[in-house]
HTML snippet that shows the backbone in 3Dmol.js (N, CA, C, O; Angstrom):
<script src="https://3Dmol.org/build/3Dmol-min.js"></script>
<div id="view" style="width:600px;height:400px;position:relative"></div>
<script>
const pdb = `
ATOM      1  N   MET A   1      75.779 192.539 -82.576  1.00  0.00           N
ATOM      2  CA  MET A   1      77.342 193.573 -82.356  1.00  0.00           C
ATOM      3  C   MET A   1      77.552 193.344 -84.999  1.00  0.00           C
ATOM      4  O   MET A   1      77.342 192.485 -85.856  1.00  0.00           O
ATOM      5  N   SER A   2      77.966 194.530 -84.928  1.00  0.00           N
ATOM      6  CA  SER A   2      78.178 194.100 -86.370  1.00  0.00           C
ATOM      7  C   SER A   2      79.531 193.282 -87.087  1.00  0.00           C
ATOM      8  O   SER A   2      80.402 193.067 -86.244  1.00  0.00           O
ATOM      9  N   ALA A   3      79.768 192.942 -88.032  1.00  0.00           N
ATOM     10  CA  ALA A   3      81.226 191.711 -88.125  1.00  0.00           C
ATOM     11  C   ALA A   3      82.240 193.731 -88.183  1.00  0.00           C
ATOM     12  O   ALA A   3      81.925 194.909 -88.349  1.00  0.00           O
ATOM     13  N   SER A   4      83.575 192.834 -87.897  1.00  0.00           N
ATOM     14  CA  SER A   4      84.627 193.940 -88.310  1.00  0.00           C
ATOM     15  C   SER A   4      84.630 193.835 -89.333  1.00  0.00           C
ATOM     16  O   SER A   4      84.245 192.806 -89.888  1.00  0.00           O
ATOM     17  N   PRO A   5      85.291 195.395 -90.262  1.00  0.00           N
ATOM     18  CA  PRO A   5      85.315 195.849 -90.946  1.00  0.00           C
ATOM     19  C   PRO A   5      87.271 195.560 -92.051  1.00  0.00           C
ATOM     20  O   PRO A   5      87.815 195.793 -93.130  1.00  0.00           O
ATOM     21  N   PHE A   6      87.525 194.857 -90.550  1.00  0.00           N
ATOM     22  CA  PHE A   6      89.562 194.784 -90.737  1.00  0.00           C
ATOM     23  C   PHE A   6      89.331 193.075 -90.906  1.00  0.00           C
ATOM     24  O   PHE A   6      89.605 192.508 -89.848  1.00  0.00           O
ATOM     25  N   ARG A   7      88.750 191.836 -92.341  1.00  0.00           N
ATOM     26  CA  ARG A   7      88.806 191.056 -92.231  1.00  0.00           C
ATOM     27  C   ARG A   7      90.517 190.831 -93.251  1.00  0.00           C
ATOM     28  O   ARG A   7      90.914 191.611 -94.117  1.00  0.00           O
ATOM     29  N   LEU A   8      90.979 190.007 -92.949  1.00  0.00           N
ATOM     30  CA  LEU A   8      92.434 189.358 -93.246  1.00  0.00           C
ATOM     31  C   LEU A   8      92.163 188.225 -94.022  1.00  0.00           C
ATOM     32  O   LEU A   8      93.096 187.881 -94.748  1.00  0.00           O
ATOM     33  N   ASP A   9      91.025 187.472 -94.076  1.00  0.00           N
ATOM     34  CA  ASP A   9      90.338 185.806 -94.939  1.00  0.00           C
ATOM     35  C   ASP A   9      91.454 185.606 -95.789  1.00  0.00           C
ATOM     36  O   ASP A   9      91.556 186.352 -96.764  1.00  0.00           O
ATOM     37  N   GLY A  10      92.318 184.721 -95.591  1.00  0.00           N
ATOM     38  CA  GLY A  10      92.647 184.310 -97.019  1.00  0.00           C
ATOM     39  C   GLY A  10      94.777 185.151 -97.294  1.00  0.00           C
ATOM     40  O   GLY A  10      95.675 184.741 -98.029  1.00  0.00           O
ATOM     41  N   LYS A  11      94.759 186.047 -96.561  1.00  0.00           N
ATOM     42  CA  LYS A  11      96.353 186.741 -96.582  1.00  0.00           C
ATOM     43  C   LYS A  11      96.905 185.560 -95.256  1.00  0.00           C
ATOM     44  O   LYS A  11      96.439 184.708 -94.499  1.00  0.00           O
ATOM     45  N   THR A  12      98.415 186.319 -95.677  1.00  0.00           N
ATOM     46  CA  THR A  12      98.900 185.771 -94.726  1.00  0.00           C
ATOM     47  C   THR A  12     100.087 186.092 -94.286  1.00  0.00           C
ATOM     48  O   THR A  12     100.958 186.054 -95.154  1.00  0.00           O
ATOM     49  N   VAL A  13     100.529 186.491 -92.906  1.00  0.00           N
ATOM     50  CA  VAL A  13     101.158 187.829 -92.323  1.00  0.00           C
ATOM     51  C   VAL A  13     102.574 186.406 -91.872  1.00  0.00           C
ATOM     52  O   VAL A  13     102.420 185.224 -91.566  1.00  0.00           O
ATOM     53  N   LEU A  14     103.836 187.241 -92.027  1.00  0.00           N
ATOM     54  CA  LEU A  14     104.690 187.005 -91.146  1.00  0.00           C
ATOM     55  C   LEU A  14     105.038 187.851 -90.122  1.00  0.00           C
ATOM     56  O   LEU A  14     104.914 189.075 -90.156  1.00  0.00           O
ATOM     57  N   ILE A  15     105.754 186.785 -88.623  1.00  0.00           N
ATOM     58  CA  ILE A  15     105.686 188.029 -87.224  1.00  0.00           C
ATOM     59  C   ILE A  15     107.154 187.492 -86.986  1.00  0.00           C
ATOM     60  O   ILE A  15     107.464 186.397 -86.518  1.00  0.00           O
ATOM     61  N   SER A  16     108.072 188.610 -87.455  1.00  0.00           N
ATOM     62  CA  SER A  16     109.777 188.089 -86.366  1.00  0.00           C
ATOM     63  C   SER A  16     109.410 188.521 -84.773  1.00  0.00           C
ATOM     64  O   SER A  16     108.814 189.574 -84.545  1.00  0.00           O
ATOM     65  N   GLY A  17     109.701 187.877 -84.020  1.00  0.00           N
ATOM     66  CA  GLY A  17     109.015 188.420 -82.572  1.00  0.00           C
ATOM     67  C   GLY A  17     108.434 187.040 -82.327  1.00  0.00           C
ATOM     68  O   GLY A  17     108.846 186.757 -81.202  1.00  0.00           O
ATOM     69  N   ALA A  18     107.520 185.780 -82.879  1.00  0.00           N
ATOM     70  CA  ALA A  18     106.349 186.379 -83.073  1.00  0.00           C
ATOM     71  C   ALA A  18     105.711 185.413 -81.115  1.00  0.00           C
ATOM     72  O   ALA A  18     104.620 185.260 -80.566  1.00  0.00           O
ATOM     73  N   GLY A  19     107.306 185.001 -80.733  1.00  0.00           N
ATOM     74  CA  GLY A  19     107.067 184.200 -79.458  1.00  0.00           C
ATOM     75  C   GLY A  19     106.987 185.273 -78.053  1.00  0.00           C
ATOM     76  O   GLY A  19     106.711 185.165 -76.858  1.00  0.00           O
ATOM     77  N   GLY A  20     107.508 186.596 -79.223  1.00  0.00           N
ATOM     78  CA  GLY A  20     107.703 188.052 -77.468  1.00  0.00           C
ATOM     79  C   GLY A  20     106.750 188.111 -77.294  1.00  0.00           C
ATOM     80  O   GLY A  20     106.170 187.429 -78.139  1.00  0.00           O
ATOM     81  N   GLY A  21     105.377 189.030 -75.939  1.00  0.00           N
ATOM     82  CA  GLY A  21     104.905 189.974 -74.934  1.00  0.00           C
ATOM     83  C   GLY A  21     104.347 190.502 -76.724  1.00  0.00           C
ATOM     84  O   GLY A  21     103.423 190.026 -77.382  1.00  0.00           O
ATOM     85  N   ILE A  22     105.285 191.591 -77.089  1.00  0.00           N
ATOM     86  CA  ILE A  22     104.247 192.240 -78.587  1.00  0.00           C
ATOM     87  C   ILE A  22     103.949 191.444 -79.702  1.00  0.00           C
ATOM     88  O   ILE A  22     103.238 191.853 -80.619  1.00  0.00           O
ATOM     89  N   GLY A  23     104.319 190.629 -79.680  1.00  0.00           N
ATOM     90  CA  GLY A  23     104.387 189.373 -80.970  1.00  0.00           C
ATOM     91  C   GLY A  23     103.201 188.266 -81.177  1.00  0.00           C
ATOM     92  O   GLY A  23     102.538 187.955 -82.167  1.00  0.00           O
ATOM     93  N   ARG A  24     103.223 187.559 -79.106  1.00  0.00           N
ATOM     94  CA  ARG A  24     102.208 187.092 -79.578  1.00  0.00           C
ATOM     95  C   ARG A  24     100.449 187.923 -79.553  1.00  0.00           C
ATOM     96  O   ARG A  24      99.366 187.507 -79.965  1.00  0.00           O
ATOM     97  N   SER A  25     100.893 189.370 -78.795  1.00  0.00           N
ATOM     98  CA  SER A  25      99.581 189.349 -78.876  1.00  0.00           C
ATOM     99  C   SER A  25      99.501 190.011 -80.784  1.00  0.00           C
ATOM    100  O   SER A  25      98.561 190.303 -81.524  1.00  0.00           O
ATOM    101  N   MET A  26     100.653 190.008 -80.908  1.00  0.00           N
ATOM    102  CA  MET A  26     100.113 190.229 -82.766  1.00  0.00           C
ATOM    103  C   MET A  26      99.727 189.024 -83.933  1.00  0.00           C
ATOM    104  O   MET A  26      99.215 189.017 -85.052  1.00  0.00           O
ATOM    105  N   VAL A  27     100.277 188.030 -82.998  1.00  0.00           N
ATOM    106  CA  VAL A  27      99.667 186.260 -83.678  1.00  0.00           C
ATOM    107  C   VAL A  27      98.201 186.606 -83.184  1.00  0.00           C
ATOM    108  O   VAL A  27      97.358 186.817 -84.057  1.00  0.00           O
ATOM    109  N   ALA A  28      97.891 186.669 -82.058  1.00  0.00           N
ATOM    110  CA  ALA A  28      96.706 186.321 -81.832  1.00  0.00           C
ATOM    111  C   ALA A  28      95.308 188.174 -82.880  1.00  0.00           C
ATOM    112  O   ALA A  28      94.188 188.357 -83.357  1.00  0.00           O
ATOM    113  N   GLY A  29      95.938 188.530 -82.740  1.00  0.00           N
ATOM    114  CA  GLY A  29      94.973 189.883 -83.832  1.00  0.00           C
ATOM    115  C   GLY A  29      95.019 189.312 -84.729  1.00  0.00           C
ATOM    116  O   GLY A  29      94.034 188.667 -85.089  1.00  0.00           O
ATOM    117  N   PHE A  30      96.382 189.322 -85.575  1.00  0.00           N
ATOM    118  CA  PHE A  30      95.938 188.510 -86.274  1.00  0.00           C
ATOM    119  C   PHE A  30      94.850 187.022 -87.153  1.00  0.00           C
ATOM    120  O   PHE A  30      94.183 186.880 -88.179  1.00  0.00           O
ATOM    121  N   ARG A  31      95.225 186.268 -86.047  1.00  0.00           N
ATOM    122  CA  ARG A  31      94.584 184.999 -86.281  1.00  0.00           C
ATOM    123  C   ARG A  31      93.420 185.458 -86.560  1.00  0.00           C
ATOM    124  O   ARG A  31      92.898 185.466 -87.675  1.00  0.00           O
ATOM    125  N   ALA A  32      92.937 185.888 -85.477  1.00  0.00           N
ATOM    126  CA  ALA A  32      91.341 186.755 -84.639  1.00  0.00           C
ATOM    127  C   ALA A  32      90.985 187.331 -85.969  1.00  0.00           C
ATOM    128  O   ALA A  32      90.037 186.849 -86.589  1.00  0.00           O
ATOM    129  N   ALA A  33      91.815 188.533 -86.552  1.00  0.00           N
ATOM    130  CA  ALA A  33      90.814 188.474 -87.968  1.00  0.00           C
ATOM    131  C   ALA A  33      90.972 187.553 -89.727  1.00  0.00           C
ATOM    132  O   ALA A  33      91.048 187.943 -90.893  1.00  0.00           O
ATOM    133  N   GLY A  34      90.962 186.351 -89.113  1.00  0.00           N
ATOM    134  CA  GLY A  34      91.794 185.621 -89.985  1.00  0.00           C
ATOM    135  C   GLY A  34      92.702 185.142 -90.624  1.00  0.00           C
ATOM    136  O   GLY A  34      92.827 184.163 -91.361  1.00  0.00           O
ATOM    137  N   ALA A  35      93.172 185.730 -90.360  1.00  0.00           N
ATOM    138  CA  ALA A  35      95.044 185.512 -91.252  1.00  0.00           C
ATOM    139  C   ALA A  35      95.642 183.451 -91.456  1.00  0.00           C
ATOM    140  O   ALA A  35      95.237 182.309 -91.237  1.00  0.00           O
ATOM    141  N   ASN A  36      96.353 183.911 -91.791  1.00  0.00           N
ATOM    142  CA  ASN A  36      97.171 182.481 -91.847  1.00  0.00           C
ATOM    143  C   ASN A  36      98.580 183.251 -90.806  1.00  0.00           C
ATOM    144  O   ASN A  36      98.858 184.439 -90.967  1.00  0.00           O
ATOM    145  N   VAL A  37      99.394 182.318 -89.721  1.00  0.00           N
ATOM    146  CA  VAL A  37      99.852 183.674 -89.511  1.00  0.00           C
ATOM    147  C   VAL A  37     101.312 182.999 -89.420  1.00  0.00           C
ATOM    148  O   VAL A  37     101.347 182.234 -88.456  1.00  0.00           O
ATOM    149  N   ILE A  38     102.731 183.056 -90.248  1.00  0.00           N
ATOM    150  CA  ILE A  38     104.183 182.275 -89.887  1.00  0.00           C
ATOM    151  C   ILE A  38     104.188 183.074 -89.084  1.00  0.00           C
ATOM    152  O   ILE A  38     103.511 184.100 -89.143  1.00  0.00           O
ATOM    153  N   GLY A  39     105.109 182.710 -87.981  1.00  0.00           N
ATOM    154  CA  GLY A  39     106.131 183.175 -86.763  1.00  0.00           C
ATOM    155  C   GLY A  39     106.825 182.652 -86.869  1.00  0.00           C
ATOM    156  O   GLY A  39     107.027 181.457 -87.084  1.00  0.00           O
ATOM    157  N   ALA A  40     107.779 184.149 -86.624  1.00  0.00           N
ATOM    158  CA  ALA A  40     109.590 183.492 -86.643  1.00  0.00           C
ATOM    159  C   ALA A  40     110.151 184.124 -85.405  1.00  0.00           C
ATOM    160  O   ALA A  40     109.799 185.257 -85.079  1.00  0.00           O
ATOM    161  N   ASP A  41     110.930 183.494 -84.771  1.00  0.00           N
ATOM    162  CA  ASP A  41     112.184 183.449 -83.417  1.00  0.00           C
ATOM    163  C   ASP A  41     112.954 183.101 -83.408  1.00  0.00           C
ATOM    164  O   ASP A  41     113.233 182.448 -84.414  1.00  0.00           O
ATOM    165  N   HIS A  42     113.813 183.174 -82.514  1.00  0.00           N
ATOM    166  CA  HIS A  42     115.168 182.527 -82.361  1.00  0.00           C
ATOM    167  C   HIS A  42     115.341 181.823 -80.936  1.00  0.00           C
ATOM    168  O   HIS A  42     116.226 181.838 -80.081  1.00  0.00           O
ATOM    169  N   ASP A  43     114.248 181.277 -81.049  1.00  0.00           N
ATOM    170  CA  ASP A  43     113.955 180.216 -79.999  1.00  0.00           C
ATOM    171  C   ASP A  43     112.120 179.667 -79.998  1.00  0.00           C
ATOM    172  O   ASP A  43     111.077 180.255 -79.712  1.00  0.00           O
ATOM    173  N   ALA A  44     112.457 178.192 -80.497  1.00  0.00           N
ATOM    174  CA  ALA A  44     111.797 177.636 -80.985  1.00  0.00           C
ATOM    175  C   ALA A  44     110.952 177.328 -79.612  1.00  0.00           C
ATOM    176  O   ALA A  44     110.018 176.604 -79.957  1.00  0.00           O
ATOM    177  N   ASP A  45     110.880 177.595 -78.071  1.00  0.00           N
ATOM    178  CA  ASP A  45     110.223 176.921 -77.504  1.00  0.00           C
ATOM    179  C   ASP A  45     109.008 178.336 -77.117  1.00  0.00           C
ATOM    180  O   ASP A  45     108.063 178.390 -76.330  1.00  0.00           O
ATOM    181  N   LEU A  46     109.483 179.159 -77.907  1.00  0.00           N
ATOM    182  CA  LEU A  46     108.268 180.730 -77.474  1.00  0.00           C
ATOM    183  C   LEU A  46     107.541 180.333 -78.258  1.00  0.00           C
ATOM    184  O   LEU A  46     106.328 180.444 -78.081  1.00  0.00           O
ATOM    185  N   LEU A  47     108.098 179.703 -79.450  1.00  0.00           N
ATOM    186  CA  LEU A  47     106.356 179.632 -80.446  1.00  0.00           C
ATOM    187  C   LEU A  47     105.595 178.510 -79.962  1.00  0.00           C
ATOM    188  O   LEU A  47     104.517 178.130 -80.420  1.00  0.00           O
ATOM    189  N   ALA A  48     106.237 178.006 -79.001  1.00  0.00           N
ATOM    190  CA  ALA A  48     104.940 176.594 -78.676  1.00  0.00           C
ATOM    191  C   ALA A  48     103.705 177.156 -78.516  1.00  0.00           C
ATOM    192  O   ALA A  48     103.873 178.367 -78.655  1.00  0.00           O
ATOM    193  N   GLY A  49     102.894 176.993 -78.362  1.00  0.00           N
ATOM    194  CA  GLY A  49     101.125 177.047 -77.921  1.00  0.00           C
ATOM    195  C   GLY A  49     100.442 178.130 -79.135  1.00  0.00           C
ATOM    196  O   GLY A  49      99.304 178.537 -79.370  1.00  0.00           O
ATOM    197  N   LEU A  50     101.339 178.268 -79.538  1.00  0.00           N
ATOM    198  CA  LEU A  50     100.914 180.105 -80.915  1.00  0.00           C
ATOM    199  C   LEU A  50      99.806 178.592 -82.269  1.00  0.00           C
ATOM    200  O   LEU A  50      99.841 177.378 -82.472  1.00  0.00           O
ATOM    201  N   ASP A  51      99.196 179.545 -82.667  1.00  0.00           N
ATOM    202  CA  ASP A  51      97.981 178.688 -83.974  1.00  0.00           C
ATOM    203  C   ASP A  51      98.782 179.502 -85.197  1.00  0.00           C
ATOM    204  O   ASP A  51      98.402 180.380 -85.971  1.00  0.00           O
ATOM    205  N   LEU A  52     100.056 178.820 -85.023  1.00  0.00           N
ATOM    206  CA  LEU A  52     100.033 178.995 -85.997  1.00  0.00           C
ATOM    207  C   LEU A  52     100.675 177.960 -87.654  1.00  0.00           C
ATOM    208  O   LEU A  52     100.926 176.758 -87.734  1.00  0.00           O
ATOM    209  N   ALA A  53     100.757 179.046 -88.741  1.00  0.00           N
ATOM    210  CA  ALA A  53     100.144 177.608 -89.420  1.00  0.00           C
ATOM    211  C   ALA A  53     101.634 177.229 -90.261  1.00  0.00           C
ATOM    212  O   ALA A  53     101.710 176.264 -91.020  1.00  0.00           O
ATOM    213  N   GLY A  54     103.003 178.337 -89.931  1.00  0.00           N
ATOM    214  CA  GLY A  54     104.787 178.128 -90.068  1.00  0.00           C
ATOM    215  C   GLY A  54     104.939 178.942 -89.212  1.00  0.00           C
ATOM    216  O   GLY A  54     104.520 180.050 -88.879  1.00  0.00           O
ATOM    217  N   ARG A  55     106.168 177.589 -88.664  1.00  0.00           N
ATOM    218  CA  ARG A  55     106.999 177.940 -87.682  1.00  0.00           C
ATOM    219  C   ARG A  55     108.462 178.382 -88.330  1.00  0.00           C
ATOM    220  O   ARG A  55     108.896 177.470 -89.033  1.00  0.00           O
ATOM    221  N   VAL A  56     109.596 179.875 -88.269  1.00  0.00           N
ATOM    222  CA  VAL A  56     110.680 180.007 -88.801  1.00  0.00           C
ATOM    223  C   VAL A  56     111.667 180.078 -87.462  1.00  0.00           C
ATOM    224  O   VAL A  56     111.483 180.807 -86.487  1.00  0.00           O
ATOM    225  N   LEU A  57     112.533 179.334 -87.616  1.00  0.00           N
ATOM    226  CA  LEU A  57     113.818 179.768 -86.372  1.00  0.00           C
ATOM    227  C   LEU A  57     115.206 180.230 -87.331  1.00  0.00           C
ATOM    228  O   LEU A  57     115.901 179.562 -88.097  1.00  0.00           O
ATOM    229  N   PHE A  58     115.262 181.520 -86.963  1.00  0.00           N
ATOM    230  CA  PHE A  58     115.979 182.020 -86.879  1.00  0.00           C
ATOM    231  C   PHE A  58     117.703 182.401 -86.190  1.00  0.00           C
ATOM    232  O   PHE A  58     118.276 183.445 -86.501  1.00  0.00           O
TER     233      PHE A  58
END
`;
const viewer = $3Dmol.createViewer("view");
viewer.addModel(pdb, "pdb");
viewer.setStyle({}, {cartoon: {color: "spectrum"}});
viewer.zoomTo();
viewer.render();
</script>
């Protein structure tokens, strides 16, 4: 299988609502593409268990 042309190595993305359903999927997708992910959510418990470079609560 060939390597994906969509790579984000060395890039950082911020996902608001990272603890919700779509946000969690986005975290997984961006991490799979090599990005550093900062997750933001209003509930710290929702960010638990996510592979994040940083967390923001609002």
